[in-house]
N, C-alpha and C positions, 0 to 999 in steps of 0.2 A: 503494501499499499502505500509505503515511505516512497519507495521507485518510483511508481506509480504519477504521486502526488510531486514529487521531484521532475521528470520529466512534463507534466503539463505545465508547471511555473515556468520553467526553462523557456516553452510552446512559445508561451501568452507571453514572455520577454521578448521572444525573439522576433515575432510578431510585430510588436511592440515597437519594436526597432526598426524595421523595415518599412512600419509605416513613418517614422519618423524620419528614416534617411531616404525614403523617395517624395519625401513633403521636401526634404531638404534641396534635392536634386531637382526640382519641380521651380522652388526658387528663385536656384543658378541661373534653372535656363533661360530665363528671362532677360538675361541681361542685354542680349543680340537686340533681339526687337526694342528693347524700351533706346536702345542710342540709336535706333535706327528713324522711333520717332521723334529724337526729337532736335528743335530747331536748332538748335545750340550747337556749335561746330567746334567749339576751343575744346582741346583735349584739355589741357592744365585745368580749366573752369568745370568741367563735366568732372576730371577726377575732387574736386576740392569739394563740390554739393554730394557730391557719391562718400566721399569719406566723411564729411560733417556729417551727414545724416546717419549715416552707419553708426559712428563715434557716441552720435547724442539716442539712437537707441540702444545698443549695448553698455552703454552710462548708465541711460534709464533702469534698465533689465540689471545691470550687477545691483545698483539700489537698492532695488524694490528686493532680489534675492539674496544677497549680504548683505544687506542694512549698514549696519556701525562697519563690518569688515571689507567694505568696495575697496576703500586705496591699500589697504593689507595687499591685499590680494594682485591688487595691480601691482605692488612694488614687489609680492613674493613669488614673478615669476622670474626673476633674477636677471642671469649673463642671458644664459640659453633663449629667456621668453622674449629680453630686450632685441638679439638679434634677429629673433626668429619674426618677432613684428615689425623689420628692415624687411626683413624677405618679402613678406607680406606685403608692406607697403609698395617693393617693387612691380611684385606681382599685379596690386591694384592699376600701377601706371600701364605695365605693356598690357594689361587687358584689353584698357581702352585706347590707348596709339594701337592695339594690333586691329579692334572693332574700325577704327578709321581707316584703314591701309587694305582690307583686305575682306575678305564674304564671313558673316555669319559661322560659318559651315568650318570652313579651313581656322576659323580662331578654336572654335572648341574642341575641334578632331587633335591639335594639336597641342593643344591646353594637358588634355586627357593624356599625353603624355608622363605625367607628374608621378605614375608611381613604375614604373619602369627606370627613369632619370634615377628615380630615386635610392629604388635598388642599384643599380649601375654603378650611383657614387659610394653604396655604401661597401660594395667590391672594391671601388679602386680604392679605398679611401683608410676604408677601417677593414680592411679581409676580411666583411664577411662574405658566407660563402652564398652563393648564385646558382639558384635552379638550374637542371638546363632546358627545365621548361619555360623555363625566364632569360633563358638564353637566348632561346625557340623566340620567346617575344618581340624582342630588346630586338633582334634581326631584321622581323617579319614589320615592325614599325619602324624601318630607319629607310624600309623598302618604299614603304606608304609614305613617309618624310622628302622621298626621293623624288618620287611618282607627280609628290605637292606641289614641292617648288621646281621641279624640270617644267610641269608645267606651266608656271605660272614667272620664268625668267625671260624679261624682258617683257609681261607683262604688266608692269605695277604692283604687281597681289608681294610681289617677293621681301618687300621689308617687311610690310603688313603679318607674312608668315613669319619674320623673324622675330620679332617682338610675341607674337603665341608662340612661340619656341624658347622664347628667351622666360616667361610665365613655368614650364614644370620646371628647367634650370635653377630658377631661383626658387623655387620648392627644396630638390634636392640639395641644394645650399642650408637651404633652413635644419630642412632633415638629420641632414653630415652634422653640423653644428653644433644640433640640440643633443646628438647622440652622441657627440666624443665628448661636451660637455659634463653631461646625467653619467654620464658611464654606459653603466646595464642599463637592458631594456626593463622599463616598467613592470611593477610583480605582475600575473593575471589577473583579470579580473577590475585592477585599480582604472577609473576613467580620470585622464590626462585633463587639466583644468584651462583649456584653452580659451574663454571668454576674456580674460582678461589680455592675454596676446594679439587676442584679433582687433581690441578698442587699443592696443598699442597701437596696432599697426594704420588705425583711421588717423590718431593723432601722432604720427607720423608725418605721412602723408596727405595732409593739411598742407605746412606752411610753408613746403614749396611750388605745391598747387596754388595760393591763394597767391604768392610774389611772379609764377610765371602765365597767370591768368587773370593780373589784375589789369583792367579793370574789371569788373561783373558786369556782363552784360546780358544776364538772366530775364529771361520772363517770365509773370505767372505762372503760364501751360506747362512750361517746360521743370522748372521749381517743384511740382506738382512729382512732376515724371521721376526726376530724381529724387524727393524724398521717397517713390514708392524704389528706385531703386537701394538706395542707400539703406532705409530697413527694414524692408520685403527680402527681395533680391540678394540682397550682400547679408544682413545682418540676424535675420530674421532664418536665411538659409542656416548662416553659420552654428545660429543660438540650436535648433532643432539636429544635425547634423551630432556638437556634440551630446546630443538625449541622448542618439542612435549609440556612440559608442560608448555607451555601455553595456548594451544589452545585442550587439553584433562581432561576431569575427573579421578582423582586416579584410581577408577577402570577401564578403559577401558586403560588406559595406564597398570596394573598388567595384563587384558588379552592377551594384545598385547605383552607384553615379555615374556610372555609361549610360543612364537614364539621361543625365543634362546633356551630355555630348550629342544624344536623339532629337531629345526635344528641342535645341535650342531651333535646327534650321528648320523644325518644319515652323513652328512661330513665325519668325521672320518672311520665310515662303507663302502661310498664309494669311501674312499680315501688309508684308511691304511685294508679296510677289519675289521676293529673290531665293534662286534657286542653285545649288550646289552644281560645277559646271560637272564633268565625266572623270577627269583629273580624280579632284576631289572627291566625287564619290567612289573612284578605284581606289585610289590612296586612302581616304579613310575608313573605305572598308575592310584594310590589311592592316591599319593602325587596333581599331575599336575589335575587331575579330581578334587579336593578336592579344589585346590587354581581358578579351572575356573568355579566352579559351586559359591565359594565365593564370588569373579570378577560377575560374572554372576547380584547375587540379591542383591551387591551391587552398580551394573550400577542401576538397575530396582531400587534404593529406593532413590540415588543419583539425576534420572534424574524428580523424583517426588517433588524432593525441586531444582528450576529452578534458574542457576547464581552458583550453586556451583562448584569449578573449583578445579583441585588435588590439 
């Protein structure tokens, strides 16, 4: 009876985590269509307002959740959290720069390489073992990247593709530094405190964007879209992800996160008629397929080791 009850509770917890992660990917996938709907074209001002609204949302959320411990939780991220915040801030910049210089499909597909770049960085600099199926996924994904860059060579999208590729590189640097500073991996089942780090990223991103984007010229219509982008697309999405971490394995989160890559091009196709070209479809299929197979194999391996959490 105890085993049956434990199994039922585990399934309920996993189901809750899946719903939370699906909600996060739904929020994240809205970024492309929101940017396409903006009249504002200045990249730096877009970054400033997005970071500002995200910081206000997460600051209010932390005050509600932590009350008197809000400042101590932000200070408690330490050196690793501060550098992670800087890397996240860079990703905020690269994301908008990519969307302004290439298609939404290219941006989100190339951004989805983050798990593979993190694995590769861990293998190269921390001597972490990279599984054979991950090496195979890296090779397939690189082939997809070559297809996408080759088709866009001289077509005006190369710069945007480069910025999109900078997102997973910055993510790999973030993971690499955090692991280097913290040493051993977090004990199974312990959820990392990510909200203060994401808040820190918004606070770091704002000042340079404000300087580069001054004077501000946002309209009231754009301001509402930017508020939606900062609070819901980024802030709420990150919060839902931090809640999902408590219930899911890393491979499960990786599989569910692919929903962002698949949904984002659909929203812009339905909303503004922006459709990916054949090269983006071919390269994207290779990358997303490699990620899905890699995460699926990793999930099967994780299930063979009970008790291992995300």
